[in-house]
C-alpha positions in Angstrom: -75.8 -31.3 -88.3 -74.8 -28.2 -90.3 -71.3 -26.7 -89.9 -71.3 -23.3 -88.2 -69.8 -20.6 -90.4 -67.2 -18.8 -88.1 -67.8 -15.4 -89.9 -71.5 -15.6 -89.5 -71.1 -16.7 -85.9 -68.8 -13.8 -85.2 -71.3 -11.4 -86.8 -74.1 -12.6 -84.6 -71.9 -12.2 -81.5 -71.0 -8.7 -82.5 -74.6 -7.8 -83.0 -75.6 -9.3 -79.6 -72.7 -7.4 -78.0 -73.9 -4.1 -79.5 -77.4 -4.6 -78.3 -76.3 -5.6 -74.8 -73.8 -2.7 -74.6 -76.6 -0.3 -75.4 -78.8 -1.8 -72.7 -75.9 -1.6 -70.2 -75.2 2.1 -71.1 -78.8 2.9 -70.5 -78.9 1.1 -67.2 -75.8 3.0 -66.1 -77.4 6.3 -67.0 -80.7 5.5 -65.2 -78.9 4.3 -62.1 -77.6 7.7 -61.5 -81.0 9.0 -60.4 -83.3 6.0 -60.0 -83.2 4.1 -56.8 -81.9 0.6 -57.4 -84.5 -0.8 -54.9 -87.4 0.5 -57.0 -88.9 -2.1 -59.2 -90.7 -1.7 -62.5 -94.0 -1.3 -60.7 -92.7 1.6 -58.6 -92.6 -0.6 -55.5 -89.8 -0.4 -52.9 -87.9 -3.6 -52.5 -85.5 -2.2 -49.9 -85.4 -4.1 -46.5 -84.3 -0.8 -44.6 -85.9 2.5 -43.9 -86.3 5.1 -46.7 -88.2 8.5 -46.6 -89.6 7.6 -50.1 -91.5 4.5 -48.8 -95.2 4.8 -48.8 -98.0 2.3 -47.7 -98.7 -0.4 -50.2 -101.9 0.0 -52.4 -103.2 -3.3 -51.1 -102.3 -5.6 -48.1 -99.6 -8.1 -48.9 -98.0 -5.9 -51.6 -94.6 -4.2 -51.4 -94.5 -0.6 -50.2 -94.8 2.0 -52.9 -91.8 4.1 -53.8 -92.7 7.9 -53.9 -89.4 9.0 -55.5 -89.8 11.2 -58.5 -86.4 10.0 -59.7 -85.1 13.7 -59.9 -83.2 13.6 -56.7 -80.1 11.8 -55.4 -81.9 8.8 -53.9 -78.9 8.0 -51.7 -79.8 10.9 -49.4 -83.2 9.3 -48.7 -81.7 6.2 -47.2 -81.7 6.3 -43.4 -78.3 5.5 -42.0 -77.3 4.8 -38.5 
């Protein structure tokens, strides 16, 4: 088994950290306007009422999310 070079190992960790921090920063930015219950297929995964929910395209699918991601999604949630 080859020995691990500590410097090379640290360089790889630093590169992974840089990549993941860029991803996290983008997610933080997107989360300011995109509903966290909207999946990548623009379907609503929320188990509560929302004014942006629309009927699913086909039976058995999740409801569609009609949000344009340009509004504060939190106002769309129905609260009791």
